[in-house]
Structures are given as structure tokens and as C-alpha cells.
Biopython code that builds the backbone (N, CA, C, O; Angstrom):
import numpy as np
from Bio.PDB.StructureBuilder import StructureBuilder

atoms = [
    (1, "MET", "N", (0.811, -1.188, -0.001)),
    (1, "MET", "CA", (0.005, 0.001, -0.001)),
    (1, "MET", "C", (0.869, 1.268, 0.001)),
    (1, "MET", "O", (0.657, 2.163, -0.817)),
    (2, "PHE", "N", (1.825, 1.344, 0.903)),
    (2, "PHE", "CA", (2.694, 2.515, 0.956)),
    (2, "PHE", "C", (3.903, 2.358, 0.043)),
    (2, "PHE", "O", (4.699, 3.284, -0.113)),
    (3, "ARG", "N", (4.032, 1.180, -0.557)),
    (3, "ARG", "CA", (5.208, 0.870, -1.339)),
    (3, "ARG", "C", (5.311, 1.760, -2.593)),
    (3, "ARG", "O", (6.397, 2.267, -2.872)),
    (4, "LEU", "N", (4.244, 1.966, -3.345)),
    (4, "LEU", "CA", (4.280, 2.716, -4.578)),
    (4, "LEU", "C", (4.539, 4.220, -4.326)),
    (4, "LEU", "O", (5.409, 4.783, -4.990)),
    (5, "PRO", "N", (3.837, 4.887, -3.412)),
    (5, "PRO", "CA", (4.164, 6.291, -3.162)),
    (5, "PRO", "C", (5.575, 6.463, -2.600)),
    (5, "PRO", "O", (6.273, 7.417, -2.940)),
    (6, "PHE", "N", (5.985, 5.537, -1.744)),
    (6, "PHE", "CA", (7.316, 5.644, -1.148)),
    (6, "PHE", "C", (8.376, 5.468, -2.233)),
    (6, "PHE", "O", (9.359, 6.209, -2.254)),
    (7, "LEU", "N", (8.193, 4.504, -3.129)),
    (7, "LEU", "CA", (9.125, 4.281, -4.221)),
    (7, "LEU", "C", (9.158, 5.485, -5.162)),
    (7, "LEU", "O", (10.227, 5.875, -5.632)),
    (8, "SER", "N", (8.016, 6.061, -5.433)),
    (8, "SER", "CA", (7.933, 7.270, -6.285)),
    (8, "SER", "C", (8.684, 8.437, -5.651)),
    (8, "SER", "O", (9.378, 9.191, -6.333)),
    (9, "LEU", "N", (8.533, 8.570, -4.347)),
    (9, "LEU", "CA", (9.234, 9.643, -3.628)),
    (9, "LEU", "C", (10.733, 9.461, -3.694)),
    (9, "LEU", "O", (11.461, 10.429, -3.911)),
    (10, "ILE", "N", (11.210, 8.250, -3.513)),
    (10, "ILE", "CA", (12.654, 7.981, -3.581)),
    (10, "ILE", "C", (13.172, 8.268, -4.987)),
    (10, "ILE", "O", (14.229, 8.880, -5.138)),
    (11, "ILE", "N", (12.465, 7.848, -5.987)),
    (11, "ILE", "CA", (12.891, 8.123, -7.381)),
    (11, "ILE", "C", (12.910, 9.616, -7.634)),
    (11, "ILE", "O", (13.835, 10.120, -8.271)),
    (12, "LEU", "N", (11.925, 10.322, -7.159)),
    (12, "LEU", "CA", (11.859, 11.766, -7.336)),
    (12, "LEU", "C", (13.024, 12.452, -6.629)),
    (12, "LEU", "O", (13.651, 13.342, -7.204)),
    (13, "VAL", "N", (13.319, 12.060, -5.409)),
    (13, "VAL", "CA", (14.415, 12.671, -4.625)),
    (13, "VAL", "C", (15.751, 12.396, -5.277)),
    (13, "VAL", "O", (16.628, 13.260, -5.253)),
    (14, "VAL", "N", (15.935, 11.244, -5.850)),
    (14, "VAL", "CA", (17.205, 10.892, -6.498)),
    (14, "VAL", "C", (17.301, 11.499, -7.902)),
    (14, "VAL", "O", (18.370, 11.973, -8.289)),
    (15, "ALA", "N", (16.223, 11.495, -8.658)),
    (15, "ALA", "CA", (16.261, 11.924, -10.055)),
    (15, "ALA", "C", (16.354, 13.439, -10.230)),
    (15, "ALA", "O", (17.045, 13.905, -11.135)),
    (16, "VAL", "N", (15.690, 14.202, -9.403)),
    (16, "VAL", "CA", (15.695, 15.665, -9.560)),
    (16, "VAL", "C", (17.097, 16.231, -9.479)),
    (16, "VAL", "O", (17.480, 16.995, -10.365)),
    (17, "PRO", "N", (17.890, 15.899, -8.460)),
    (17, "PRO", "CA", (19.256, 16.447, -8.428)),
    (17, "PRO", "C", (20.114, 15.995, -9.596)),
    (17, "PRO", "O", (20.974, 16.747, -10.055)),
    (18, "LEU", "N", (19.898, 14.778, -10.087)),
    (18, "LEU", "CA", (20.691, 14.286, -11.209)),
    (18, "LEU", "C", (20.439, 15.101, -12.476)),
    (18, "LEU", "O", (21.370, 15.386, -13.230)),
    (19, "PHE", "N", (19.179, 15.477, -12.708)),
    (19, "PHE", "CA", (18.860, 16.223, -13.912)),
    (19, "PHE", "C", (19.119, 17.709, -13.778)),
    (19, "PHE", "O", (19.374, 18.378, -14.779)),
    (20, "SER", "N", (19.061, 18.242, -12.574)),
    (20, "SER", "CA", (19.263, 19.682, -12.399)),
    (20, "SER", "C", (20.732, 20.039, -12.186)),
    (20, "SER", "O", (21.105, 21.194, -12.391)),
    (21, "ALA", "N", (21.569, 19.102, -11.786)),
    (21, "ALA", "CA", (22.985, 19.407, -11.519)),
    (21, "ALA", "C", (23.713, 19.894, -12.758)),
    (21, "ALA", "O", (24.472, 20.856, -12.643)),
    (22, "PRO", "N", (23.538, 19.301, -13.942)),
    (22, "PRO", "CA", (24.234, 19.821, -15.112)),
    (22, "PRO", "C", (23.805, 21.256, -15.458)),
    (22, "PRO", "O", (24.637, 22.040, -15.916)),
    (23, "ALA", "N", (22.566, 21.608, -15.256)),
    (23, "ALA", "CA", (22.121, 22.960, -15.540)),
    (23, "ALA", "C", (22.807, 23.959, -14.605)),
    (23, "ALA", "O", (23.233, 25.032, -15.034)),
    (24, "VAL", "N", (22.907, 23.597, -13.331)),
    (24, "VAL", "CA", (23.594, 24.477, -12.383)),
    (24, "VAL", "C", (25.052, 24.589, -12.735)),
    (24, "VAL", "O", (25.618, 25.681, -12.678)),
    (25, "ALA", "N", (25.679, 23.480, -13.101)),
    (25, "ALA", "CA", (27.087, 23.499, -13.478)),
    (25, "ALA", "C", (27.276, 24.332, -14.748)),
    (25, "ALA", "O", (28.261, 25.060, -14.867)),
    (26, "GLN", "N", (26.330, 24.229, -15.705)),
    (26, "GLN", "CA", (26.436, 25.010, -16.921)),
    (26, "GLN", "C", (26.353, 26.493, -16.610)),
    (26, "GLN", "O", (27.135, 27.275, -17.152)),
    (27, "GLU", "N", (25.416, 26.907, -15.744)),
    (27, "GLU", "CA", (25.292, 28.319, -15.387)),
    (27, "GLU", "C", (26.554, 28.822, -14.701)),
    (27, "GLU", "O", (27.006, 29.938, -14.954)),
    (28, "LYS", "N", (27.113, 27.997, -13.840)),
    (28, "LYS", "CA", (28.309, 28.387, -13.091)),
    (28, "LYS", "C", (29.493, 28.571, -14.040)),
    (28, "LYS", "O", (30.274, 29.508, -13.880)),
    (29, "ASP", "N", (29.628, 27.693, -15.014)),
    (29, "ASP", "CA", (30.749, 27.743, -15.946)),
    (29, "ASP", "C", (30.440, 28.538, -17.213)),
    (29, "ASP", "O", (31.255, 28.554, -18.135)),
    (30, "ALA", "N", (29.302, 29.186, -17.279)),
    (30, "ALA", "CA", (28.907, 29.887, -18.495)),
    (30, "ALA", "C", (29.694, 31.170, -18.704)),
    (30, "ALA", "O", (29.848, 31.601, -19.847)),
    (31, "TYR", "N", (30.192, 31.791, -17.662)),
    (31, "TYR", "CA", (30.837, 33.082, -17.785)),
    (31, "TYR", "C", (32.313, 33.022, -17.435)),
    (31, "TYR", "O", (32.733, 32.260, -16.564)),
    (32, "GLN", "N", (33.089, 33.838, -18.127)),
    (32, "GLN", "CA", (34.506, 34.028, -17.812)),
    (32, "GLN", "C", (34.691, 35.522, -17.605)),
    (32, "GLN", "O", (34.268, 36.322, -18.439)),
    (33, "LEU", "N", (35.324, 35.906, -16.492)),
    (33, "LEU", "CA", (35.543, 37.309, -16.179)),
    (33, "LEU", "C", (36.995, 37.662, -16.454)),
    (33, "LEU", "O", (37.906, 36.907, -16.116)),
    (34, "MET", "N", (37.203, 38.833, -17.080)),
    (34, "MET", "CA", (38.547, 39.323, -17.365)),
    (34, "MET", "C", (38.646, 40.751, -16.882)),
    (34, "MET", "O", (37.807, 41.581, -17.231)),
    (35, "LYS", "N", (39.667, 41.058, -16.078)),
    (35, "LYS", "CA", (39.844, 42.406, -15.541)),
    (35, "LYS", "C", (40.317, 43.343, -16.644)),
    (35, "LYS", "O", (41.278, 43.048, -17.355)),
    (36, "ALA", "N", (39.631, 44.479, -16.779)),
    (36, "ALA", "CA", (40.012, 45.473, -17.779)),
    (36, "ALA", "C", (40.723, 46.655, -17.100)),
    (36, "ALA", "O", (41.813, 47.044, -17.520)),
    (37, "THR", "N", (40.106, 47.228, -16.048)),
    (37, "THR", "CA", (40.702, 48.310, -15.274)),
    (37, "THR", "C", (40.433, 48.004, -13.806)),
    (37, "THR", "O", (39.964, 46.920, -13.460)),
    (38, "GLU", "N", (40.741, 48.983, -12.940)),
    (38, "GLU", "CA", (40.527, 48.795, -11.504)),
    (38, "GLU", "C", (39.059, 48.543, -11.163)),
    (38, "GLU", "O", (38.753, 47.767, -10.258)),
    (39, "SER", "N", (38.138, 49.210, -11.900)),
    (39, "SER", "CA", (36.707, 49.090, -11.573)),
    (39, "SER", "C", (35.894, 48.492, -12.703)),
    (39, "SER", "O", (34.665, 48.539, -12.668)),
    (40, "THR", "N", (36.559, 47.926, -13.715)),
    (40, "THR", "CA", (35.853, 47.383, -14.864)),
    (40, "THR", "C", (36.331, 45.976, -15.186)),
    (40, "THR", "O", (37.531, 45.703, -15.185)),
    (41, "VAL", "N", (35.383, 45.084, -15.462)),
    (41, "VAL", "CA", (35.719, 43.737, -15.923)),
    (41, "VAL", "C", (34.876, 43.438, -17.164)),
    (41, "VAL", "O", (33.805, 44.014, -17.358)),
    (42, "TRP", "N", (35.378, 42.531, -17.995)),
    (42, "TRP", "CA", (34.626, 42.032, -19.143)),
    (42, "TRP", "C", (34.098, 40.670, -18.772)),
    (42, "TRP", "O", (34.826, 39.838, -18.232)),
    (43, "ARG", "N", (32.813, 40.438, -19.065)),
    (43, "ARG", "CA", (32.188, 39.150, -18.784)),
    (43, "ARG", "C", (31.863, 38.483, -20.123)),
    (43, "ARG", "O", (31.068, 38.997, -20.908)),
    (44, "LEU", "N", (32.484, 37.344, -20.365)),
    (44, "LEU", "CA", (32.267, 36.606, -21.602)),
    (44, "LEU", "C", (31.344, 35.426, -21.324)),
    (44, "LEU", "O", (31.613, 34.603, -20.449)),
    (45, "ASN", "N", (30.254, 35.358, -22.078)),
    (45, "ASN", "CA", (29.368, 34.206, -21.993)),
    (45, "ASN", "C", (29.955, 33.156, -22.943)),
    (45, "ASN", "O", (29.956, 33.341, -24.160)),
    (46, "LYS", "N", (30.446, 32.067, -22.381)),
    (46, "LYS", "CA", (31.139, 31.040, -23.165)),
    (46, "LYS", "C", (30.224, 30.325, -24.154)),
    (46, "LYS", "O", (30.696, 29.783, -25.154)),
    (47, "PHE", "N", (28.928, 30.318, -23.886)),
    (47, "PHE", "CA", (27.996, 29.591, -24.749)),
    (47, "PHE", "C", (27.479, 30.458, -25.889)),
    (47, "PHE", "O", (27.323, 29.962, -27.005)),
    (48, "THR", "N", (27.210, 31.733, -25.646)),
    (48, "THR", "CA", (26.649, 32.595, -26.691)),
    (48, "THR", "C", (27.704, 33.495, -27.333)),
    (48, "THR", "O", (27.491, 34.006, -28.432)),
    (49, "GLY", "N", (28.844, 33.693, -26.657)),
    (49, "GLY", "CA", (29.875, 34.589, -27.165)),
    (49, "GLY", "C", (29.614, 36.045, -26.843)),
    (49, "GLY", "O", (30.383, 36.914, -27.254)),
    (50, "GLU", "N", (28.554, 36.326, -26.123)),
    (50, "GLU", "CA", (28.220, 37.710, -25.780)),
    (50, "GLU", "C", (29.224, 38.257, -24.760)),
    (50, "GLU", "O", (29.591, 37.575, -23.803)),
    (51, "ILE", "N", (29.659, 39.498, -24.986)),
    (51, "ILE", "CA", (30.582, 40.161, -24.076)),
    (51, "ILE", "C", (29.837, 41.295, -23.388)),
    (51, "ILE", "O", (29.138, 42.071, -24.039)),
    (52, "ALA", "N", (29.988, 41.388, -22.067)),
    (52, "ALA", "CA", (29.379, 42.464, -21.302)),
    (52, "ALA", "C", (30.487, 43.220, -20.582)),
    (52, "ALA", "O", (31.442, 42.618, -20.091)),
    (53, "VAL", "N", (30.356, 44.540, -20.523)),
    (53, "VAL", "CA", (31.280, 45.369, -19.772)),
    (53, "VAL", "C", (30.640, 45.621, -18.419)),
    (53, "VAL", "O", (29.540, 46.167, -18.342)),
    (54, "CYS", "N", (31.315, 45.229, -17.361)),
    (54, "CYS", "CA", (30.782, 45.356, -16.007)),
    (54, "CYS", "C", (31.600, 46.352, -15.220)),
    (54, "CYS", "O", (32.829, 46.283, -15.213)),
    (55, "THR", "N", (30.932, 47.276, -14.556)),
    (55, "THR", "CA", (31.616, 48.254, -13.713)),
    (55, "THR", "C", (31.130, 48.115, -12.279)),
    (55, "THR", "O", (30.010, 47.678, -12.014)),
    (56, "LEU", "N", (32.006, 48.501, -11.368)),
    (56, "LEU", "CA", (31.678, 48.441, -9.960)),
    (56, "LEU", "C", (30.974, 49.735, -9.573)),
    (56, "LEU", "O", (31.544, 50.820, -9.693)),
    (57, "ASN", "N", (29.727, 49.615, -9.107)),
    (57, "ASN", "CA", (28.949, 50.763, -8.674)),
    (57, "ASN", "C", (28.644, 50.561, -7.204)),
    (57, "ASN", "O", (27.659, 49.911, -6.855)),
    (58, "GLY", "N", (29.485, 51.113, -6.340)),
    (58, "GLY", "CA", (29.356, 50.870, -4.912)),
    (58, "GLY", "C", (29.745, 49.443, -4.630)),
    (58, "GLY", "O", (30.890, 49.054, -4.860)),
    (59, "THR", "N", (28.815, 48.660, -4.138)),
    (59, "THR", "CA", (29.073, 47.244, -3.887)),
    (59, "THR", "C", (28.430, 46.359, -4.951)),
    (59, "THR", "O", (28.514, 45.134, -4.866)),
    (60, "ASN", "N", (27.795, 46.958, -5.944)),
    (60, "ASN", "CA", (27.123, 46.210, -6.999)),
    (60, "ASN", "C", (27.934, 46.178, -8.264)),
    (60, "ASN", "O", (28.608, 47.154, -8.591)),
    (61, "LEU", "N", (27.885, 45.082, -8.983)),
    (61, "LEU", "CA", (28.527, 44.966, -10.291)),
    (61, "LEU", "C", (27.445, 45.167, -11.334)),
    (61, "LEU", "O", (26.521, 44.361, -11.438)),
    (62, "VAL", "N", (27.556, 46.252, -12.115)),
    (62, "VAL", "CA", (26.548, 46.607, -13.126)),
    (62, "VAL", "C", (27.117, 46.274, -14.491)),
    (62, "VAL", "O", (28.175, 46.775, -14.870)),
    (63, "CYS", "N", (26.405, 45.416, -15.236)),
    (63, "CYS", "CA", (26.906, 44.958, -16.540)),
    (63, "CYS", "C", (26.061, 45.512, -17.677)),
    (63, "CYS", "O", (24.835, 45.579, -17.591)),
    (64, "THR", "N", (26.743, 45.905, -18.738)),
    (64, "THR", "CA", (26.089, 46.356, -19.955)),
    (64, "THR", "C", (26.497, 45.410, -21.070)),
    (64, "THR", "O", (27.683, 45.267, -21.366)),
    (65, "THR", "N", (25.530, 44.771, -21.680)),
    (65, "THR", "CA", (25.844, 43.796, -22.743)),
    (65, "THR", "C", (26.222, 44.528, -24.009)),
    (65, "THR", "O", (25.982, 45.728, -24.143)),
    (66, "THR", "N", (26.816, 43.798, -24.936)),
    (66, "THR", "CA", (27.237, 44.407, -26.197)),
    (66, "THR", "C", (26.062, 44.936, -26.992)),
    (66, "THR", "O", (26.213, 45.900, -27.743)),
    (67, "ALA", "N", (24.901, 44.335, -26.846)),
    (67, "ALA", "CA", (23.714, 44.820, -27.555)),
    (67, "ALA", "C", (23.257, 46.162, -26.998)),
    (67, "ALA", "O", (22.677, 46.968, -27.725)),
    (68, "GLU", "N", (23.515, 46.411, -25.709)),
    (68, "GLU", "CA", (23.091, 47.657, -25.076)),
    (68, "GLU", "C", (24.158, 48.737, -25.158)),
    (68, "GLU", "O", (23.862, 49.908, -24.922)),
    (69, "ALA", "N", (25.380, 48.374, -25.484)),
    (69, "ALA", "CA", (26.493, 49.324, -25.487)),
    (69, "ALA", "C", (26.370, 50.283, -26.669)),
    (69, "ALA", "O", (25.743, 49.972, -27.682)),
    (70, "LEU", "N", (26.978, 51.447, -26.515)),
    (70, "LEU", "CA", (26.968, 52.440, -27.589)),
    (70, "LEU", "C", (27.931, 52.023, -28.697)),
    (70, "LEU", "O", (28.928, 51.344, -28.452)),
    (71, "SER", "N", (27.615, 52.441, -29.910)),
    (71, "SER", "CA", (28.550, 52.220, -30.998)),
    (71, "SER", "C", (29.741, 53.142, -30.784)),
    (71, "SER", "O", (29.619, 54.116, -30.041)),
    (72, "PRO", "N", (30.897, 52.875, -31.410)),
    (72, "PRO", "CA", (32.082, 53.738, -31.205)),
    (72, "PRO", "C", (31.820, 55.186, -31.552)),
    (72, "PRO", "O", (32.304, 56.076, -30.852)),
    (73, "LYS", "N", (31.060, 55.458, -32.622)),
    (73, "LYS", "CA", (30.784, 56.829, -33.027)),
    (73, "LYS", "C", (29.937, 57.539, -31.955)),
    (73, "LYS", "O", (30.230, 58.675, -31.584)),
    (74, "GLU", "N", (28.899, 56.870, -31.465)),
    (74, "GLU", "CA", (28.049, 57.460, -30.428)),
    (74, "GLU", "C", (28.831, 57.662, -29.145)),
    (74, "GLU", "O", (28.654, 58.670, -28.461)),
    (75, "ALA", "N", (29.686, 56.721, -28.816)),
    (75, "ALA", "CA", (30.501, 56.840, -27.591)),
    (75, "ALA", "C", (31.447, 58.024, -27.700)),
    (75, "ALA", "O", (31.628, 58.758, -26.728)),
    (76, "GLU", "N", (32.052, 58.223, -28.859)),
    (76, "GLU", "CA", (32.969, 59.352, -29.060)),
    (76, "GLU", "C", (32.206, 60.678, -28.972)),
    (76, "GLU", "O", (32.693, 61.629, -28.361)),
    (77, "GLU", "N", (31.020, 60.747, -29.576)),
    (77, "GLU", "CA", (30.219, 61.970, -29.496)),
    (77, "GLU", "C", (29.819, 62.254, -28.048)),
    (77, "GLU", "O", (29.863, 63.403, -27.609)),
    (78, "LYS", "N", (29.433, 61.230, -27.312)),
    (78, "LYS", "CA", (29.065, 61.406, -25.909)),
    (78, "LYS", "C", (30.256, 61.896, -25.105)),
    (78, "LYS", "O", (30.118, 62.785, -24.265)),
    (79, "ARG", "N", (31.448, 61.309, -25.363)),
    (79, "ARG", "CA", (32.649, 61.722, -24.656)),
    (79, "ARG", "C", (32.981, 63.181, -24.952)),
    (79, "ARG", "O", (33.366, 63.925, -24.049)),
    (80, "LYS", "N", (32.834, 63.598, -26.218)),
    (80, "LYS", "CA", (33.114, 64.978, -26.597)),
    (80, "LYS", "C", (32.131, 65.947, -25.910)),
    (80, "LYS", "O", (32.523, 67.015, -25.441)),
    (81, "MET", "N", (30.852, 65.553, -25.860)),
    (81, "MET", "CA", (29.861, 66.414, -25.207)),
    (81, "MET", "C", (30.142, 66.536, -23.704)),
    (81, "MET", "O", (30.020, 67.619, -23.132)),
    (82, "GLU", "N", (30.518, 65.425, -23.072)),
    (82, "GLU", "CA", (30.847, 65.467, -21.649)),
    (82, "GLU", "C", (32.072, 66.331, -21.405)),
    (82, "GLU", "O", (32.119, 67.083, -20.431)),
    (83, "GLU", "N", (33.070, 66.228, -22.288)),
    (83, "GLU", "CA", (34.287, 67.052, -22.173)),
    (83, "GLU", "C", (33.963, 68.539, -22.333)),
    (83, "GLU", "O", (34.484, 69.371, -21.591)),
    (84, "ALA", "N", (33.105, 68.874, -23.298)),
    (84, "ALA", "CA", (32.712, 70.270, -23.504)),
    (84, "ALA", "C", (31.955, 70.803, -22.299)),
    (84, "ALA", "O", (32.170, 71.943, -21.886)),
    (85, "ALA", "N", (31.074, 69.995, -21.735)),
    (85, "ALA", "CA", (30.331, 70.410, -20.555)),
    (85, "ALA", "C", (31.266, 70.604, -19.358)),
    (85, "ALA", "O", (31.090, 71.535, -18.571)),
    (86, "ARG", "N", (32.266, 69.715, -19.224)),
    (86, "ARG", "CA", (33.228, 69.847, -18.133)),
    (86, "ARG", "C", (34.061, 71.115, -18.290)),
    (86, "ARG", "O", (34.319, 71.809, -17.307)),
    (87, "LYS", "N", (34.487, 71.428, -19.523)),
    (87, "LYS", "CA", (35.263, 72.649, -19.767)),
    (87, "LYS", "C", (34.428, 73.892, -19.493)),
    (87, "LYS", "O", (34.928, 74.862, -18.922)),
    (88, "ALA", "N", (33.166, 73.872, -19.894)),
    (88, "ALA", "CA", (32.282, 75.032, -19.647)),
    (88, "ALA", "C", (32.098, 75.244, -18.146)),
    (88, "ALA", "O", (32.121, 76.382, -17.675)),
    (89, "ALA", "N", (31.917, 74.172, -17.399)),
    (89, "ALA", "CA", (31.774, 74.286, -15.944)),
    (89, "ALA", "C", (33.060, 74.812, -15.309)),
    (89, "ALA", "O", (33.017, 75.607, -14.370)),
    (90, "GLU", "N", (34.192, 74.369, -15.822)),
    (90, "GLU", "CA", (35.498, 74.843, -15.313)),
    (90, "GLU", "C", (35.668, 76.347, -15.597)),
    (90, "GLU", "O", (36.127, 77.093, -14.732)),
    (91, "ARG", "N", (35.298, 76.785, -16.802)),
    (91, "ARG", "CA", (35.383, 78.225, -17.144)),
    (91, "ARG", "C", (34.493, 79.037, -16.222)),
    (91, "ARG", "O", (34.905, 80.087, -15.728)),
    (92, "GLU", "N", (33.288, 78.568, -15.988)),
    (92, "GLU", "CA", (32.359, 79.288, -15.108)),
    (92, "GLU", "C", (32.906, 79.365, -13.683)),
    (92, "GLU", "O", (32.798, 80.404, -13.031)),
    (93, "ARG", "N", (33.490, 78.276, -13.201)),
    (93, "ARG", "CA", (34.075, 78.276, -11.857)),
    (93, "ARG", "C", (35.228, 79.287, -11.766)),
    (93, "ARG", "O", (35.337, 80.022, -10.785)),
    (94, "ARG", "N", (36.082, 79.318, -12.791)),
    (94, "ARG", "CA", (37.200, 80.282, -12.800)),
    (94, "ARG", "C", (36.686, 81.719, -12.836)),
    (94, "ARG", "O", (37.235, 82.591, -12.163)),
    (95, "GLN", "N", (35.646, 81.967, -13.611)),
    (95, "GLN", "CA", (35.090, 83.334, -13.674)),
    (95, "GLN", "C", (34.551, 83.767, -12.313)),
    (95, "GLN", "O", (34.733, 84.917, -11.914)),
    (96, "ARG", "N", (33.885, 82.850, -11.593)),
    (96, "ARG", "CA", (33.392, 83.198, -10.253)),
    (96, "ARG", "C", (34.548, 83.475, -9.306)),
    (96, "ARG", "O", (34.478, 84.403, -8.500)),
    (97, "GLU", "N", (35.616, 82.677, -9.393)),
    (97, "GLU", "CA", (36.778, 82.887, -8.541)),
    (97, "GLU", "C", (37.457, 84.223, -8.847)),
    (97, "GLU", "O", (37.862, 84.949, -7.940)),
    (98, "LEU", "N", (37.576, 84.538, -10.160)),
    (98, "LEU", "CA", (38.187, 85.828, -10.527)),
    (98, "LEU", "C", (37.327, 86.991, -10.079)),
    (98, "LEU", "O", (37.859, 88.015, -9.650)),
    (99, "ALA", "N", (36.022, 86.863, -10.166)),
    (99, "ALA", "CA", (35.140, 87.935, -9.711)),
    (99, "ALA", "C", (35.312, 88.137, -8.205)),
    (99, "ALA", "O", (35.318, 89.272, -7.728)),
    (100, "MET", "N", (35.452, 87.044, -7.458)),
    (100, "MET", "CA", (35.665, 87.157, -6.019)),
    (100, "MET", "C", (36.994, 87.823, -5.727)),
    (100, "MET", "O", (37.075, 88.674, -4.841)),
    (101, "LEU", "N", (38.031, 87.454, -6.448)),
    (101, "LEU", "CA", (39.348, 88.089, -6.259)),
    (101, "LEU", "C", (39.296, 89.575, -6.601)),
    (101, "LEU", "O", (39.921, 90.386, -5.917)),
    (102, "ASP", "N", (38.560, 89.941, -7.650)),
    (102, "ASP", "CA", (38.414, 91.360, -7.996)),
    (102, "ASP", "C", (37.739, 92.125, -6.864)),
    (102, "ASP", "O", (38.148, 93.242, -6.548)),
    (103, "ARG", "N", (36.705, 91.536, -6.244)),
    (103, "ARG", "CA", (36.053, 92.222, -5.115)),
    (103, "ARG", "C", (36.993, 92.350, -3.929)),
    (103, "ARG", "O", (36.987, 93.371, -3.243)),
    (104, "ILE", "N", (37.808, 91.315, -3.677)),
    (104, "ILE", "CA", (38.772, 91.391, -2.567)),
    (104, "ILE", "C", (39.807, 92.483, -2.834)),
    (104, "ILE", "O", (40.129, 93.268, -1.942)),
    (105, "ILE", "N", (40.317, 92.532, -4.045)),
    (105, "ILE", "CA", (41.317, 93.558, -4.397)),
    (105, "ILE", "C", (40.702, 94.948, -4.266)),
    (105, "ILE", "O", (41.346, 95.857, -3.741)),
    (106, "GLN", "N", (39.479, 95.126, -4.730)),
    (106, "GLN", "CA", (38.816, 96.424, -4.593)),
    (106, "GLN", "C", (38.612, 96.796, -3.130)),
    (106, "GLN", "O", (38.773, 97.961, -2.764)),
    (107, "PHE", "N", (38.264, 95.834, -2.295)),
    (107, "PHE", "CA", (38.095, 96.067, -0.862)),
    (107, "PHE", "C", (39.412, 96.526, -0.225)),
    (107, "PHE", "O", (39.423, 97.457, 0.579)),
    (108, "VAL", "N", (40.516, 95.872, -0.586)),
    (108, "VAL", "CA", (41.830, 96.266, -0.046)),
    (108, "VAL", "C", (42.190, 97.647, -0.522)),
    (108, "VAL", "O", (42.709, 98.438, 0.266)),
    (109, "ARG", "N", (41.940, 97.982, -1.784)),
    (109, "ARG", "CA", (42.199, 99.340, -2.301)),
    (109, "ARG", "C", (41.397, 100.377, -1.545)),
    (109, "ARG", "O", (41.920, 101.432, -1.186)),
    (110, "ASP", "N", (40.112, 100.079, -1.297)),
    (110, "ASP", "CA", (39.272, 101.001, -0.538)),
    (110, "ASP", "C", (39.810, 101.201, 0.877)),
    (110, "ASP", "O", (39.816, 102.321, 1.387)),
    (111, "LEU", "N", (40.263, 100.112, 1.514)),
    (111, "LEU", "CA", (40.839, 100.232, 2.860)),
    (111, "LEU", "C", (42.087, 101.105, 2.851)),
    (111, "LEU", "O", (42.268, 101.959, 3.718)),
    (112, "ILE", "N", (42.941, 100.879, 1.862)),
    (112, "ILE", "CA", (44.166, 101.688, 1.761)),
    (112, "ILE", "C", (43.821, 103.142, 1.513)),
    (112, "ILE", "O", (44.425, 104.044, 2.095)),
    (113, "GLY", "N", (42.840, 103.366, 0.641)),
    (113, "GLY", "CA", (42.413, 104.742, 0.350)),
    (113, "GLY", "C", (41.841, 105.403, 1.608)),
    (113, "GLY", "O", (42.154, 106.561, 1.883)),
    (114, "MET", "N", (41.024, 104.705, 2.361)),
    (114, "MET", "CA", (40.462, 105.273, 3.593)),
    (114, "MET", "C", (41.558, 105.536, 4.619)),
    (114, "MET", "O", (41.507, 106.540, 5.329)),
    (115, "ALA", "N", (42.543, 104.655, 4.709)),
    (115, "ALA", "CA", (43.648, 104.861, 5.639)),
    (115, "ALA", "C", (44.470, 106.069, 5.224)),
    (115, "ALA", "O", (44.897, 106.846, 6.078)),
    (116, "ALA", "N", (44.698, 106.241, 3.937)),
    (116, "ALA", "CA", (45.448, 107.393, 3.450)),
    (116, "ALA", "C", (44.692, 108.697, 3.695)),
    (116, "ALA", "O", (45.305, 109.707, 4.039)),
    (117, "GLU", "N", (43.375, 108.690, 3.525)),
    (117, "GLU", "CA", (42.569, 109.896, 3.775)),
    (117, "GLU", "C", (42.555, 110.246, 5.253)),
    (117, "GLU", "O", (42.586, 111.425, 5.606)),
    (118, "SER", "N", (42.509, 109.251, 6.117)),
    (118, "SER", "CA", (42.453, 109.539, 7.554)),
    (118, "SER", "C", (43.777, 110.061, 8.071)),
    (118, "SER", "O", (43.792, 110.733, 9.102)),
    (119, "GLU", "N", (44.895, 109.784, 7.406)),
    (119, "GLU", "CA", (46.188, 110.304, 7.835)),
    (119, "GLU", "C", (46.358, 111.764, 7.415)),
    (119, "GLU", "O", (47.168, 112.475, 8.011)),
    (120, "GLN", "N", (45.650, 112.209, 6.450)),
    (120, "GLN", "CA", (45.816, 113.587, 5.970)),
    (120, "GLN", "C", (45.056, 114.550, 6.774)),
    (120, "GLN", "O", (45.092, 115.749, 6.498)),
]
sb = StructureBuilder()
sb.init_structure("model")
sb.init_model(0)
sb.init_chain("A")
sb.init_seg("    ")
for serial, (resi, resn, name, xyz) in enumerate(atoms, 1):
    if name == "N":
        sb.init_residue(resn, " ", resi, " ")
    sb.init_atom(name, np.array(xyz, "f"), 0.0, 1.0, " ", f" {name:<3s}", serial, name[0])
structure = sb.get_structure()
């Protein structure tokens, strides 16, 4: 009476790990990581050949696949735009600093002028 369900349970317990183990092993061995820079690695999918660029974002590894990556022309345009924005921000920062220095110099001139007037 209990023999058939018990036998089925034993077969199930033994068979499931046997069939699922290769899939787990395949997933584990599917990727090869190669260090590119201090915070960047390349992830190669050995089965599909897909390459992903992975960067370290805090404690998370964020990967961008080759299908999602920018083409070289788009990447160069983006880099140029970022560089132009950085230069514009640097120019603006320098102008604010020079304006502050001009006010300080004018303040010192006014102090010297007032000191010279009070001595006369």
C-alpha cells in the first residue's frame, strides 16, 4: 500500500538532483571574467559569445551587454559632449573665482584709500 508512493518519492528525490545538476554546473561555468581596469571587468558568455562590460557601482557589479552598449561613433560623441560640458563648468568656476578676487582687491584698495585719507 505505501510501497508505490514511497518508491515514487525515492525516485523523485534521487532523479531531480541528477537532472538539475548539469544545468547548475552550466550556469556556473557559463561566464568568464577578465579584468580590464581597476573598476571594470569584461564578462564573456562562453555559450553565446556575448561580451558584457561590467563596472563596480558601490558594492554592485553593473553589466552592460554588447547589444546595449553604444557604437564607437556614439561613444565618441558622448565623450566629446561630456568634455565640452566639463570645460564650460570649469570656465564658469574660474570666472566666479576671478570675480571674487576682484572684489577682494577692490576692498583692499578701498581700505588703503580710507587709511590714506584719515592720515591727511
